[in-house]
N, C-alpha and C positions, 0 to 999 in steps of 0.2 A: 403576118400569117403567110403561109407558104402555098403558092399556086399549085405545086405538085400534090399537096394534100387534097386540094379540091378535085384535081384531076383523078386522083386515085379513088376518092369517094364516088365520083361519077362513073368510073370504070366498074366498080362493084355494082352500082345501081343498074347500069345498062346490062350487065351480065345477068342479073336476077330478072330484069324485065324481059329478057330474051329466053327465060326458062331455066337458067343456071342457078348455081348456089355459090356462096362464099364459104371459105374454110374456117375452122376454129381459129387458126392463126390470124386470119383477116378480121374475124370478129373481135379478137382481143385487141387488135390495132384500133379498130373503130371505138371500142369501149374506152380505150386509153387516151383518146384524142382530147385536146384542150377544149373547154367549153366554148371557146371562140368559134369553133367549127360546128357547133350544135345546130344553128339555123340551116346550114347546108345539109347536114346529116338528116335533119328532120324533113327537109324538102324531098330528099331521096326516099325516105321511109314513107312519106305521104304518097308519092307516086307508086311505090310498090303496093301499099295498101289499096289504093284505088284500082290498080291493075288486077289484083287477085281477089279482093273482097268487095269491090264496088264502093259506092258512097252511101250505102245503108249500113246500119249497125245492129248488132244483136244485143238485147237487154235481158238480163236474168235477175232472179231474186232468190233468197233463201229464207228458211225458218229454222231456228235453233230449237229443235223439238224436245231436247233433253240436255240439261246443262250441269256441269260441275262433277267433281269426284271421278274424273276420267282416270283409267288405269295406266295410261301412257304418260311418259315423263318428258314430252316435248318441251324444250327449254324456252320456247316463245309463248307457250299457251297458258292463259290464266285459268283454264278449266281443269288443269291437271291436279289430281289428288296429291301429287308430289310437291306442290308449291303452296305457299300461304298467300292467297289473293282474295280480293273482294268480288270475284265473279259469282253471279247468281247460281244457285243450286236448286234444281227442280227435276221431277220425273216427267214422263211424256205428257205433252200438252194434248188436249182433246182433238179429235178429228174435226169437230166443228170449228175450233179455233184455227186449225191449220187451213181448212177450206176458206175461212174468212180472210186469212192473210194472202192466200193464193189468188183469190178473186180480186182483192184490192191490187195486188201486184200486176195482175193481168190487165187491169185498167190503166196501168202505167206503161203498158206495152211489153211487159215481160213475156218472152216466148217459152221459157223453161223456169220451173220453180223447184228449188232444192230442199229436200228433207234432210237436215243435217243432225246427226246424233253422235255424241262423243263416244269414244271407246275403241277397242281393238277390232271389232267386227261383229257379226251376228252370231251369238253364242247361246241363245235360249229360245224355247218355244214362245215365251212371252214376247220377246222382241219380234219374232216372225209374225205372230198374230197382230201386234200393233202396227207393223209395217204394212201388212195386208189390209188392215182397216184404213190406214192412211191412203194407200194407193187406190183402193176401191172408192173412197170418198172423193178423192181428187178427180177420178175418172167420171164419177156420176155428177159432180156438182161444178166442175170447172173444165174449160178446154185448154188449160195450160199444160205444157209439156212436163212430164214427171221425171224429176232428177233426184238423186240422192247422194249423200256422202256419209258413209257408215263405217269407214275404216277398211282394214285389210279384208280381201275376199279370197275364198277358195273357189275352184271351179263349180262346186256344188252350190255355194251360196250365191254366186253370180247367176247361175241358171235359175235358182229360186226367185231371185229378184226380177229377172226377165219374165218369168211366168206370172208374177204378181202384177205385171203391167208397167214396170219401170222401163223408161226409154233411154235415159242418160245416166252415166255414173261419173262422179267427180272424186278424184283421189290425187291430191298433190304428192309429188315426190319430195317436196319441200326445198331441196338444195342439191348441190353437187354431191356425188358419192364420196368424194375426198373430204367433204366437210360434215357428212351426215352424223358421225359419231359425236360431234359437238352439239348436235340438235336433239338427238333421240337415241336411247339405248334399249328401250323396251320392245322395239320391233326393228327389223333389219331393212336396209335399203333394198335388198333383193325382194323382200315381201312387198314393198311398194311397186317394184317393177312387175312382179308376178300378178299383183292385183289388176294393174292396167291390162295385162295380157288376158287375164281371166274374164274381165268385163267385156273386152272386145270379142273374145271367143264366144261369149254368151249372146252376142248380137246387140250389145249396148254401145251407144256413142260415148266416147271417152273424153273427159275434160280433166287435164292434169297440168299443173304448173308448180309454182313454189313461192317462197318469200325471199325477197332481197333485203339486205341491210342487217343481217344477223351476225355480222363479223366475218363473212366470207370474203375472199379476195375477188378482184375483177376477173381473174382467170377462172375462178370457180363459178362465177355467174355465166360465163361462156360455156363452161363444162355442163352446167344445168341445161342451158338451151340446146346444146348438142345432144344430150341424152334424150330430151324431148323430141328432137328431130329424128333420132335413130328409132324411137318408139313409134313415130308416125302419128303423134297426138294431134287430133283435129282442133281442139280448143285448149288454149294455154292461158290460164289465169295468172296474172302477175300481181303479187301482193308486196307491200312495203312495210317492214316491221313497225308495229305500233307498240313500243316497249310497255309491258304490263308490270306494274309494281308487284313485287313478290315472286317474280319469275327470275331465273338465272340471267335472262337478257333484259331485265327491267331497267338497267342503267345505261344501256347502249344509246348512242346518239341517233336521232332519226335522219333519214336521207334528205338531202337538199333537193329543191325542185329541179335544178338543172341535171343533177345526177339521176333523178327518177326519169326525166324525159329522155336522157341519153340512153338509159337502160332499155326503155320501151323501144326506141328507134333501133337499137342494135338487135334486140329480139326480133323485130320485124325483118331486118336484113337476114338474120340466121334462120328464121321461120317464116318465109315470105307468104306461104300459102295457108298458114294456120289462122284461126280466129285468135287474135291477141286480146285478152279480156282483162280489163283493169278492175281490181277488186279492193281488198283491204289496204288502208294507208293512203288512199287517193287524196284524202283531205290535206296531206302534207304539201300538196301542190298549191294550196290556197287559191288565189285568184288566177292561177295558171292551169286550173283543171281542164279547161276547154282545149288546151294544147295537146292533150293525150292523143287526140285523133290525128292531128297534124304530125305527131311523132310516130304514127303507125298503128295505133290501137283501132280495133274494129268492133269491139264489144265492151260492155261495162256492166258491173253489178249495181243495181239500184236498191235503195232502201237501207235497212239496217243490216249489220253484219252479225257475227256470233254473239259477242258480248259488248259491242260498241255500236253507237248510233251512226248512221250514214247521213249524208246531206239530204235535205228535203227533196222528195220526188218532184215537187213543183219547180225547184231551181234546176234540177237535172233536165227536166222536160223542156224548160225554156232554153237551156244551153243547147240541146239538140236542135231545137227549132232555129235558134240564132245562127247555128252553124250549117243550116240547110241539110241536116242529116235525117234520113228516114229510118224509123225503127222497123226492122225487118218483120213483116207479117202483122204489124199493128194497125188496128182500125179505131182504137179507143183513146189515143193519146190526148186529143184535144178535149174530149169530155172530162178526162181525169184532171187536166190542167185547170179547166174551168171550175170543177168541183172543189179544188183546193184554193182557188183564188179568194 
């Protein structure tokens, strides 16, 4: 191994710690490093995380409130009506079920709970009424932060959601613009960008990231990170493709643990001040899941995902405790761990 490589990583680290940034070219160099340098890269990413995000973490959860028969043709998604999969199909769950899920998640330390519904966006009065009922119920019966992921927004629908009591909006741009036509053709990349801008203009906190491992190049992963940086996204979820049988991406190989950790670390270098949130595909790390924080992650999704089960909350809560990480704003973590024991 080359001492000059270590020195260059240190130079980038120090520059960021002093308030600077690295370039896309420098990010590509980091992402292309041999895995032998990963421990050094992670050490730098961990310093950056602690400098800008501290040693506490943010935990979020979601509910898939309506599943299947989605009009969009996203190549990774088992809920698309364009693919033949075994994903569950159901209409809106009840407000009571949603509140029960949110209150349970709150006991795990979740600060924000997402209402996730498949589809292009809000297109009917029925949808508006259901969402209003959901947010009213969450406000009345839970103190969890209200988040949603409902597809593309217009300025009008963003303002409607804000008036309903929504606080945070999640909308992934999924991948680099140069790769997007391999992922989806039923809506445009620009619509994704516009949605983020509309949500922010309406006064909503924005959470936007993407999925790695869909066949994109390393350069395109850096392109994704740079787009998020240009947009000034505050919270960046990183997902790692879980190939779903019946989708066009169903036969792709999954990412290896070292590749996942290196991607997290480089995103921390490129987005030093953002909340780096690890979500879908975390289980591909196996016994190395605790290393996401040493690689620069500062937030995590807990519980189940859209159509797949996540790791048990008890195991995640024990992991946080073993790492001496404090869940931001949580006062109920120990009680939840004891109740599941």
